[in-house]
ROSE-4610 file (N, C-alpha, C; in Angstrom, 1 decimal, always signed):
// ROSE-4610
residu = [S/S/S/H/H/H/A/A/A/L/L/L/G/G/G/S/S/S/P/P/P/G/G/G/G/G/G/Y/Y/Y/P/P/P/V/V/V/F/F/F/L/L/L/Q/Q/Q/R/R/R/W/W/W/T/T/T/R/R/R/M/M/M/G/G/G/Q/Q/Q/Q/Q/Q/R/R/R/E/E/E/A/A/A/R/R/R/L/L/L/D/D/D/K/K/K/L/L/L/L/L/L/L/L/L/L/L/L/G/G/G/E/E/E/P/P/P/E/E/E/A/A/A/V/V/V/T/T/T/A/A/A/V/V/V/A/A/A/G/G/G/A/A/A/P/P/P/G/G/G/L/L/L/S/S/S/D/D/D/D/D/D/L/L/L/A/A/A/R/R/R/R/R/R/T/T/T/W/W/W/W/W/W/A/A/A/Q/Q/Q/P/P/P/T/T/T/S/S/S/D/D/D/I/I/I/A/A/A/R/R/R/R/R/R/M/M/M/L/L/L/D/D/D/K/K/K/Q/Q/Q/A/A/A/V/V/V/V/V/V/Q/Q/Q/G/G/G/T/T/T/M/M/M/G/G/G/K/K/K/E/E/E/L/L/L/A/A/A/D/D/D/Y/Y/Y/L/L/L/A/A/A/E/E/E/H/H/H/L/L/L/P/P/P/F/F/F/E/E/E/S/S/S/D/D/D/P/P/P/M/M/M/L/L/L/V/V/V/I/I/I/A/A/A/T/T/T/I/I/I/R/R/R/L/L/L/I/I/I/L/L/L/Q/Q/Q/P/P/P/G/G/G/L/L/L/V/V/V/E/E/E/P/P/P/E/E/E/A/A/A/R/R/R/D/D/D/R/R/R/I/I/I/F/F/F/R/R/R/L/L/L/G/G/G/T/T/T/H/H/H/R/R/R/N/N/N/V/V/V/Y/Y/Y/H/H/H/I/I/I/G/G/G/L/L/L/L/L/L/E/E/E/A/A/A/L/L/L/P/P/P/D/D/D/E/E/E/L/L/L/P/P/P/D/D/D/P/P/P/L/L/L/P/P/P/A/A/A/R/R/R/A/A/A/T/T/T/D/D/D/P/P/P/P/P/P/G/G/G/H/H/H/G/G/G/E/E/E/G/G/G/P/P/P/R/R/R/R/R/R/R/R/R/L/L/L/L/L/L/L/L/L/A/A/A/G/G/G/S/S/S/A/A/A/G/G/G/I/I/I/R/R/R/R/R/R/T/T/T/V/V/V/D/D/D/A/A/A/A/A/A/V/V/V/W/W/W/S/S/S/R/R/R/Q/Q/Q/R/R/R/Q/Q/Q/A/A/A/L/L/L/R/R/R/V/V/V/P/P/P]
num = [1/1/1/2/2/2/3/3/3/4/4/4/5/5/5/6/6/6/7/7/7/8/8/8/9/9/9/10/10/10/11/11/11/12/12/12/13/13/13/14/14/14/15/15/15/16/16/16/17/17/17/18/18/18/19/19/19/20/20/20/21/21/21/22/22/22/23/23/23/24/24/24/25/25/25/26/26/26/27/27/27/28/28/28/29/29/29/30/30/30/31/31/31/32/32/32/33/33/33/34/34/34/35/35/35/36/36/36/37/37/37/38/38/38/39/39/39/40/40/40/41/41/41/42/42/42/43/43/43/44/44/44/45/45/45/46/46/46/47/47/47/48/48/48/49/49/49/50/50/50/51/51/51/52/52/52/53/53/53/54/54/54/55/55/55/56/56/56/57/57/57/58/58/58/59/59/59/60/60/60/61/61/61/62/62/62/63/63/63/64/64/64/65/65/65/66/66/66/67/67/67/68/68/68/69/69/69/70/70/70/71/71/71/72/72/72/73/73/73/74/74/74/75/75/75/76/76/76/77/77/77/78/78/78/79/79/79/80/80/80/81/81/81/82/82/82/83/83/83/84/84/84/85/85/85/86/86/86/87/87/87/88/88/88/89/89/89/90/90/90/91/91/91/92/92/92/93/93/93/94/94/94/95/95/95/96/96/96/97/97/97/98/98/98/99/99/99/100/100/100/101/101/101/102/102/102/103/103/103/104/104/104/105/105/105/106/106/106/107/107/107/108/108/108/109/109/109/110/110/110/111/111/111/112/112/112/113/113/113/114/114/114/115/115/115/116/116/116/117/117/117/118/118/118/119/119/119/120/120/120/121/121/121/122/122/122/123/123/123/124/124/124/125/125/125/126/126/126/127/127/127/128/128/128/129/129/129/130/130/130/131/131/131/132/132/132/133/133/133/134/134/134/135/135/135/136/136/136/137/137/137/138/138/138/139/139/139/140/140/140/141/141/141/142/142/142/143/143/143/144/144/144/145/145/145/146/146/146/147/147/147/148/148/148/149/149/149/150/150/150/151/151/151/152/152/152/153/153/153/154/154/154/155/155/155/156/156/156/157/157/157/158/158/158/159/159/159/160/160/160/161/161/161/162/162/162/163/163/163/164/164/164/165/165/165/166/166/166/167/167/167/168/168/168/169/169/169/170/170/170/171/171/171/172/172/172/173/173/173/174/174/174/175/175/175/176/176/176/177/177/177/178/178/178/179/179/179/180/180/180/181/181/181/182/182/182/183/183/183/184/184/184/185/185/185/186/186/186/187/187/187/188/188/188/189/189/189/190/190/190/191/191/191/192/192/192/193/193/193/194/194/194]
x = [+3.8/+4.5/+6.0/+6.3/+7.6/+8.3/+7.6/+8.2/+8.7/+7.9/+8.3/+9.1/+9.2/+9.9/+9.2/+7.9/+7.2/+6.2/+6.2/+5.3/+3.8/+3.6/+2.2/+1.6/+2.4/+1.9/+1.8/+1.1/+1.0/+0.3/-0.9/-1.5/-0.6/+0.0/+0.8/+2.0/+2.6/+3.8/+3.5/+2.4/+2.0/+1.6/+1.0/+0.7/+2.0/+2.9/+4.1/+4.9/+4.9/+5.6/+5.1/+3.8/+3.2/+3.4/+3.3/+3.5/+4.9/+5.9/+7.2/+7.5/+6.5/+6.7/+7.3/+7.3/+7.8/+9.2/+10.0/+11.4/+12.4/+12.1/+13.1/+12.9/+13.7/+13.7/+14.0/+14.9/+15.3/+14.1/+13.0/+11.9/+10.9/+11.0/+10.1/+10.0/+11.2/+11.2/+10.5/+10.7/+10.0/+8.5/+8.0/+6.6/+6.0/+6.8/+6.4/+6.2/+6.9/+6.8/+5.5/+4.7/+3.4/+2.4/+2.6/+1.8/+0.4/+0.1/-1.2/-1.3/-2.5/-2.7/-2.3/-2.7/-2.5/-1.0/-0.2/+1.2/+1.9/+1.5/+2.1/+1.8/+0.6/+0.2/+1.1/+1.3/+2.1/+3.6/+4.1/+5.5/+5.5/+4.5/+4.5/+4.5/+3.8/+3.8/+4.9/+5.8/+6.9/+7.8/+8.3/+9.2/+10.6/+11.0/+12.3/+12.3/+11.3/+11.2/+12.3/+13.0/+14.1/+13.6/+14.4/+14.0/+13.8/+14.8/+14.7/+13.5/+13.2/+12.0/+10.7/+10.8/+9.6/+9.4/+10.4/+10.3/+9.6/+10.0/+9.4/+7.9/+7.7/+6.3/+5.4/+5.9/+5.1/+4.8/+5.8/+5.6/+4.4/+4.4/+3.4/+2.0/+1.9/+0.6/+0.6/+0.5/+0.6/-0.7/-1.1/-2.3/-2.0/-2.9/-2.7/-2.5/-3.2/-3.0/-1.5/-1.0/+0.3/+1.3/+1.1/+2.0/+2.0/+0.8/+0.8/+1.5/+1.3/+2.0/+3.5/+4.0/+5.5/+6.0/+5.3/+5.8/+5.9/+5.3/+5.5/+6.9/+7.7/+9.0/+10.1/+11.0/+12.0/+12.9/+13.2/+14.1/+13.5/+12.2/+11.5/+11.5/+11.2/+11.1/+12.4/+13.5/+14.8/+15.4/+14.8/+15.3/+14.7/+14.9/+14.4/+12.9/+12.3/+10.9/+10.0/+10.6/+9.8/+9.1/+9.9/+9.4/+8.3/+8.6/+7.6/+6.3/+6.4/+5.1/+4.4/+5.1/+4.5/+3.8/+4.5/+3.9/+2.6/+2.6/+1.4/+0.3/+0.6/-0.5/-1.0/-0.1/-0.5/-1.4/-1.1/-1.9/-3.3/-3.4/-4.6/-5.4/-4.8/-5.5/-6.9/-7.1/-8.5/-9.6/-9.2/-10.2/-10.4/-9.7/-9.8/-11.0/-11.9/-13.2/-13.2/-12.4/-12.4/-11.5/-12.1/-11.4/-10.1/-10.2/-9.0/-7.9/-8.2/-7.2/-6.6/-7.4/-6.9/-5.9/-6.2/-5.3/-4.0/-4.1/-3.0/-2.1/-2.7/-2.0/-1.3/-1.9/-1.2/-0.1/-0.3/+0.8/+2.0/+1.8/+2.8/+3.6/+2.8/+3.4/+4.2/+3.8/+4.5/+5.7/+6.2/+7.5/+8.6/+9.6/+10.7/+11.3/+11.4/+12.1/+11.3/+10.0/+9.2/+8.5/+7.9/+7.2/+7.7/+7.5/+8.0/+7.0/+7.5/+6.7/+5.4/+5.5/+4.3/+3.2/+3.5/+2.5/+1.9/+2.7/+2.2/+1.2/+1.6/+0.7/-0.6/-0.5/-1.7/-2.6/-2.1/-2.8/-3.5/-2.8/-3.4/-4.6/-4.4/-5.5/-6.7/-6.5/-7.6/-8.3/-7.7/-8.4/-9.5/-9.5/-10.6/-11.9/-11.8/-13.0/-13.3/-12.2/-12.3/-11.5/-12.1/-11.4/-10.5/-10.8/-9.9/-8.5/-8.3/-6.9/-6.1/-6.8/-6.2/-5.8/-6.6/-6.3/-5.0/-4.9/-3.7/-2.5/-2.6/-1.5/-1.1/-2.1/-1.8/-1.0/-1.4/-0.7/+0.7/+0.9/+2.2/+3.1/+2.7/+3.5/+2.9/+2.7/+2.0/+2.7/+3.9/+4.6/+5.1/+4.6/+5.1/+3.9/+2.8/+1.6/+1.9/+1.4/+1.6/+0.9/+1.5/+0.9/+0.5/+1.5/+1.1/+0.7/-0.2/-0.6/+0.0/+0.3/+0.9/-0.1/+0.4/-0.5/-1.1/-2.3/-3.0/-2.4/-2.6/-2.1/-3.0/-4.3/-5.2/-5.4/-5.8/-6.0/-7.3/-7.4/-8.6/-9.7/-11.0/-12.1/-12.2/-12.6/-12.7/-13.9/-14.1/-15.2/-14.6/-14.4/-13.9/-12.4/-12.1/-10.7/-10.5/-11.4/-11.4/-10.3/-10.4/-9.3/-9.4/-10.6/-10.6/-9.9/-10.1/-9.4/-7.9/-7.4/-6.0/-5.4/-6.2/-5.7/-5.7/-6.7/-6.7/-5.5/-5.2/-4.1/-2.7/-2.7/-1.4/-0.8/-1.6/-1.1/-0.6/+0.1/+0.7/-0.5/-0.5/-1.6/-1.6/-0.4/-0.3/-1.0/-0.8/-1.4/-2.9/-3.4/-4.8/-5.4/-4.7/-5.2/-5.2/-4.1/-4.0/-5.1/-5.4/-6.5/-7.8/-8.0/-9.3/-9.5/-8.5/-8.7/-9.1/-8.5/-8.9/-10.3/-10.7/-12.1/-13.1/-12.8/-13.8/-13.9/-12.8/-12.8/-13.8/-13.7/-14.6/-16.1/-16.3/-17.7/-18.2/-17.4/-17.8/-18.2/-17.4/-17.7/-19.0/-19.2/-20.5/-21.7/-21.6/-22.7/-23.0/-22.1/-22.3/-23.4/-24.2/-25.3/-24.9/-24.9/-24.5/-25.4]
y = [-24.1/-24.0/-24.3/-25.5/-25.9/-24.9/-24.4/-23.5/-22.2/-21.8/-20.5/-20.6/-21.7/-21.9/-21.1/-21.0/-20.3/-21.2/-21.4/-22.4/-22.0/-20.7/-20.2/-20.4/-20.7/-21.0/-19.7/-19.8/-18.8/-17.5/-17.5/-16.2/-15.4/-16.1/-15.4/-14.8/-15.5/-15.0/-13.8/-13.9/-12.8/-11.6/-11.7/-10.6/-9.9/-10.7/-10.2/-9.6/-10.2/-9.6/-8.3/-8.1/-6.8/-5.8/-6.2/-5.3/-4.7/-5.5/-5.0/-4.2/-3.9/-3.0/-3.6/-4.9/-5.6/-5.3/-5.1/-4.6/-5.8/-7.0/-8.0/-8.8/-8.5/-9.1/-10.6/-11.0/-12.3/-13.3/-12.8/-13.7/-13.7/-12.9/-12.9/-14.3/-14.9/-16.1/-17.2/-17.1/-18.1/-17.9/-16.7/-16.4/-17.0/-17.0/-17.6/-19.1/-19.7/-21.2/-21.6/-20.7/-21.1/-21.4/-20.6/-20.8/-20.3/-19.6/-19.0/-17.7/-17.5/-16.3/-15.0/-14.9/-13.7/-13.5/-14.6/-14.5/-14.1/-14.6/-14.3/-12.8/-12.3/-10.9/-10.0/-10.5/-9.7/-9.6/-10.6/-10.6/-9.7/-9.8/-9.0/-7.5/-7.1/-5.7/-5.3/-6.1/-5.8/-4.8/-3.8/-2.8/-3.4/-4.5/-5.1/-6.2/-6.2/-7.2/-7.2/-8.3/-8.3/-9.0/-8.9/-9.5/-11.0/-11.6/-13.1/-13.5/-12.8/-13.0/-12.8/-11.8/-11.5/-12.7/-13.3/-14.4/-15.6/-15.8/-16.9/-16.5/-15.3/-14.8/-15.0/-14.7/-14.8/-16.3/-17.2/-18.6/-19.1/-18.6/-19.0/-18.5/-17.3/-16.7/-15.8/-16.2/-15.4/-14.7/-13.6/-12.9/-11.4/-10.7/-9.3/-8.5/-8.8/-8.0/-8.1/-9.3/-9.6/-8.9/-8.9/-8.2/-6.7/-6.1/-4.7/-4.3/-5.1/-4.8/-4.9/-5.9/-6.0/-5.0/-4.5/-3.5/-2.1/-2.0/-0.8/-0.6/-1.7/-1.8/-1.6/-0.6/-0.3/-1.5/-2.3/-3.5/-4.5/-4.6/-5.5/-4.9/-3.6/-3.0/-3.1/-2.9/-2.9/-4.3/-5.3/-6.6/-7.4/-8.7/-9.5/-9.7/-9.6/-9.9/-8.7/-7.5/-6.3/-6.5/-6.9/-7.0/-8.2/-9.3/-10.4/-10.0/-9.3/-8.8/-7.8/-6.9/-5.9/-6.5/-7.5/-8.2/-8.9/-9.5/-10.2/-9.2/-8.1/-7.1/-6.5/-6.3/-5.7/-6.7/-8.0/-9.0/-9.1/-9.0/-9.1/-7.8/-6.7/-5.4/-5.3/-5.9/-5.8/-6.4/-7.3/-8.0/-7.4/-6.3/-5.6/-4.7/-4.8/-4.0/-2.8/-2.7/-1.6/-0.5/+0.7/+1.8/+2.2/+2.2/+2.6/+1.6/+0.3/-0.7/-0.6/-0.2/+0.0/+1.2/+2.3/+3.4/+3.0/+2.4/+2.0/+1.0/+0.0/-0.9/-0.3/+0.6/+1.3/+2.2/+2.8/+3.6/+2.7/+1.5/+0.6/+0.0/-0.4/-1.1/-0.1/+1.1/+2.1/+2.8/+2.2/+2.6/+2.4/+3.2/+3.1/+1.7/+1.2/-0.1/-1.3/-1.2/-2.4/-3.0/-2.1/-2.5/-1.8/-2.5/-1.9/-0.8/+0.1/+1.2/+0.7/-0.5/-1.0/-1.3/-1.8/-2.0/-0.7/+0.3/+1.6/+2.1/+2.0/+2.4/+1.6/+0.3/-0.5/-0.1/+0.3/+0.8/+2.1/+2.9/+4.2/+3.9/+3.0/+2.7/+2.1/+1.2/+0.6/+1.7/+2.8/+4.0/+4.6/+4.3/+4.8/+4.1/+2.9/+2.2/+2.3/+2.6/+2.8/+4.0/+5.1/+6.3/+6.2/+5.3/+5.2/+4.9/+4.2/+4.0/+5.3/+6.3/+7.6/+8.2/+8.1/+8.6/+8.0/+6.7/+6.0/+6.4/+6.6/+7.1/+8.5/+9.4/+10.8/+10.8/+9.9/+9.8/+9.3/+8.3/+7.7/+8.4/+8.9/+9.5/+10.8/+11.8/+13.0/+13.7/+13.6/+14.2/+13.3/+12.1/+11.1/+10.3/+11.0/+10.3/+10.0/+8.9/+8.5/+9.5/+9.7/+10.6/+12.0/+12.7/+14.0/+15.0/+15.8/+16.9/+18.2/+19.1/+20.4/+21.2/+22.1/+23.0/+24.0/+24.4/+25.5/+26.8/+27.7/+29.1/+29.8/+29.4/+30.1/+29.4/+30.1/+29.5/+28.7/+27.6/+26.8/+27.6/+27.4/+28.1/+27.6/+28.5/+28.1/+28.7/+28.4/+29.0/+29.9/+31.1/+32.1/+31.8/+32.2/+32.1/+31.3/+30.3/+29.5/+28.4/+27.5/+26.5/+25.5/+25.2/+24.3/+24.9/+26.2/+26.8/+26.8/+27.1/+27.1/+25.7/+24.7/+23.3/+22.9/+23.4/+23.1/+23.7/+25.0/+25.7/+25.2/+24.6/+24.1/+23.0/+22.2/+21.1/+21.5/+20.7/+21.0/+21.1/+22.1/+22.2/+21.1/+20.5/+19.4/+18.2/+18.0/+16.8/+17.0/+18.2/+18.4/+18.0/+18.5/+18.2/+16.7/+16.0/+14.6/+13.8/+14.1/+13.4/+13.8/+15.1/+15.6/+14.8/+14.7/+14.0/+12.6/+11.9/+10.5/+10.4/+11.3/+11.2/+11.6/+12.6/+13.0/+12.0/+11.3/+10.2/+9.1/+8.8/+7.7/+8.2/+9.5/+10.0/+10.0/+10.4/+10.4/+9.0/+8.0/+6.6/+6.1/+6.6/+6.1/+6.7/+7.9/+8.6/+8.1/+7.4/+7.0/+5.9/+6.0/+5.1/+4.2/+2.8/+2.0/+2.0]
z = [+23.9/+25.1/+24.9/+24.2/+23.9/+22.9/+21.9/+20.9/+21.5/+22.5/+23.1/+24.4/+25.0/+26.2/+27.3/+27.2/+28.2/+28.9/+30.2/+30.8/+30.7/+30.5/+30.4/+29.0/+28.0/+26.7/+25.9/+24.8/+23.8/+24.3/+24.9/+25.3/+26.2/+27.2/+28.2/+27.5/+26.6/+25.9/+25.1/+24.3/+23.5/+24.3/+25.4/+26.3/+26.8/+27.2/+27.7/+26.6/+25.4/+24.3/+23.9/+23.8/+23.4/+24.5/+25.8/+26.9/+26.8/+26.4/+26.4/+25.2/+24.4/+23.2/+22.0/+21.9/+20.7/+20.4/+21.4/+21.2/+20.9/+21.4/+21.3/+20.0/+19.0/+17.7/+17.8/+18.8/+18.9/+19.2/+19.7/+20.0/+18.9/+17.8/+16.8/+16.0/+15.8/+15.1/+15.9/+17.2/+18.1/+18.1/+18.0/+17.9/+16.6/+15.5/+14.2/+14.3/+15.2/+15.3/+15.8/+16.4/+16.8/+15.6/+14.6/+13.4/+13.5/+14.7/+14.9/+14.1/+13.5/+12.7/+13.5/+14.7/+15.5/+15.7/+15.9/+16.1/+14.8/+13.7/+12.4/+12.1/+12.4/+12.2/+13.1/+14.3/+15.3/+14.8/+14.2/+13.7/+12.5/+11.6/+10.4/+10.7/+11.8/+12.2/+13.1/+13.5/+14.4/+13.8/+14.5/+14.0/+13.6/+14.2/+14.0/+12.9/+12.0/+11.0/+10.0/+9.8/+8.9/+7.6/+6.5/+5.2/+5.4/+6.1/+6.3/+7.1/+8.1/+8.9/+8.1/+7.3/+6.4/+5.4/+4.9/+4.1/+4.8/+6.0/+6.8/+7.2/+7.5/+7.8/+6.6/+5.4/+4.2/+3.9/+4.2/+4.0/+5.0/+6.2/+7.2/+6.9/+6.3/+6.0/+4.9/+3.6/+2.5/+2.2/+2.9/+2.6/+2.3/+1.8/+1.4/+2.6/+3.7/+5.0/+5.5/+5.5/+5.9/+5.0/+3.7/+2.7/+2.9/+3.2/+3.4/+4.7/+5.8/+7.0/+6.8/+6.1/+5.9/+5.0/+4.0/+3.1/+3.7/+5.0/+5.7/+6.3/+6.3/+6.9/+5.8/+6.0/+4.9/+4.7/+5.8/+5.6/+4.6/+4.6/+3.7/+2.3/+2.2/+0.9/+0.2/+0.9/+0.3/+0.1/+0.8/+0.7/-0.5/-0.5/-1.6/-1.6/-0.4/-0.3/-0.8/-0.8/-1.2/-2.6/-3.6/-4.9/-5.0/-4.3/-4.3/-3.7/-2.6/-1.9/-2.8/-3.4/-4.3/-5.5/-6.1/-7.2/-6.8/-5.6/-5.1/-4.9/-4.3/-4.1/-5.4/-6.3/-7.6/-8.4/-8.3/-8.9/-8.3/-7.0/-6.3/-6.1/-6.5/-6.4/-7.0/-8.1/-8.7/-7.8/-7.0/-6.1/-4.8/-4.5/-3.2/-3.3/-2.4/-2.4/-1.5/-0.5/+0.5/-0.1/-0.4/-1.0/-0.2/+1.1/+1.9/+1.8/+1.7/+1.5/+0.1/-0.9/-2.3/-2.3/-1.6/-1.6/-0.9/+0.3/+1.0/+0.2/-0.5/-1.3/-2.4/-3.1/-4.2/-3.7/-2.5/-1.9/-1.6/-1.1/-0.7/-1.9/-3.0/-4.1/-5.0/-4.9/-5.8/-5.1/-4.1/-3.5/-4.5/-4.5/-5.5/-5.5/-6.8/-7.0/-6.8/-6.5/-6.3/-7.5/-8.3/-9.5/-10.7/-11.9/-13.2/-13.6/-14.4/-14.9/-15.6/-16.2/-16.9/-15.9/-14.7/-13.7/-13.2/-13.1/-12.6/-13.7/-15.0/-16.0/-16.0/-15.8/-15.7/-14.6/-13.4/-12.3/-12.7/-13.4/-13.8/-14.8/-15.7/-16.6/-15.9/-14.9/-14.1/-13.4/-13.1/-12.5/-13.3/-14.6/-15.4/-15.0/-14.4/-13.9/-12.5/-11.7/-10.2/-9.9/-9.6/-9.3/-8.1/-7.2/-6.0/-6.4/-7.5/-8.0/-8.2/-8.8/-9.0/-7.7/-6.7/-5.4/-4.8/-4.9/-4.5/-5.3/-6.6/-7.4/-7.0/-6.8/-6.4/-5.0/-4.2/-2.9/-3.0/-3.8/-4.0/-4.9/-6.0/-7.0/-7.6/-6.8/-7.3/-8.5/-8.6/-9.7/-10.8/-10.8/-11.8/-12.4/-12.6/-13.2/-14.7/-15.2/-16.6/-17.5/-18.7/-19.7/-19.1/-18.6/-18.0/-19.1/-18.7/-19.6/-19.2/-20.1/-19.7/-18.9/-18.1/-17.4/-18.3/-18.0/-18.8/-18.5/-19.4/-19.1/-18.2/-18.2/-17.3/-16.0/-15.0/-13.7/-13.7/-13.0/-13.0/-12.3/-12.7/-12.0/-10.6/-9.7/-8.3/-7.7/-6.4/-5.7/-4.6/-4.9/-3.9/-3.6/-2.4/-2.0/-0.7/-0.5/+0.7/+0.7/+1.7/+1.8/+0.6/+0.1/-1.1/-2.3/-2.5/-3.7/-3.4/-2.2/-1.9/-2.1/-1.7/-1.9/-3.4/-4.1/-5.6/-6.3/-5.9/-6.5/-6.0/-4.9/-4.3/-5.1/-5.7/-6.5/-7.9/-8.6/-9.9/-10.9/-11.7/-12.7/-13.7/-14.0/-14.9/-14.3/-13.0/-12.3/-12.4/-12.1/-12.2/-13.5/-14.6/-15.9/-16.3/-15.8/-16.1/-15.4/-14.2/-13.4/-14.0/-14.3/-14.9/-16.2/-17.0/-18.3/-18.1/-17.2/-16.9/-16.4/-15.5/-15.0/-16.0/-16.8/-17.9/-18.9/-19.2/-20.2/-19.8/-18.5/-17.9/-18.0/-17.7/-17.7/-19.1/-20.1/-21.5/-21.9/-21.5/-21.9/-21.3/-20.1/-19.4/-20.0/-20.6/-21.2/-22.6/-23.3/-24.6/-24.7/-25.7/-25.9/-27.0/-26.8/-27.9/-29.1]
């Protein structure tokens, strides 16, 4: 109640804040003073999040969910917190079990200027064990895959002229070969008998 200057306390303030469309950035710092997980999450997802406010939000609740929410904001990506959040997410990526969160995390950490090329290559190599990593890489950097293979002179085999074939042919042939090589490498390793 004191932190917000609202006689109704936290729930009334949060309801009023969300009803107003989260437009008043001046109140975000006061919402952080509550220290409640819901309030910190609301600040992390606010459109007016600044780099300084992101630093304080990260101090209040350093979790992968908060890092992903903040890396959705360009002010955070371009600020000092962007690299720190991306490094945290890259370090904790192997422990993420939800495939959709893995794809979203890879897309966020591979934004320009956040991670070194070695980290990108490591993510690609980890994709030989978890194919979902390759999906995240394709979404984030479709034309910048590590170790690209040249396109074949022949057209890839398809099934008629339907939408799947058009989608297959729409992508770069080199990208298809690079991903195919990584997937087939994993399958060959799985079939080997010691």
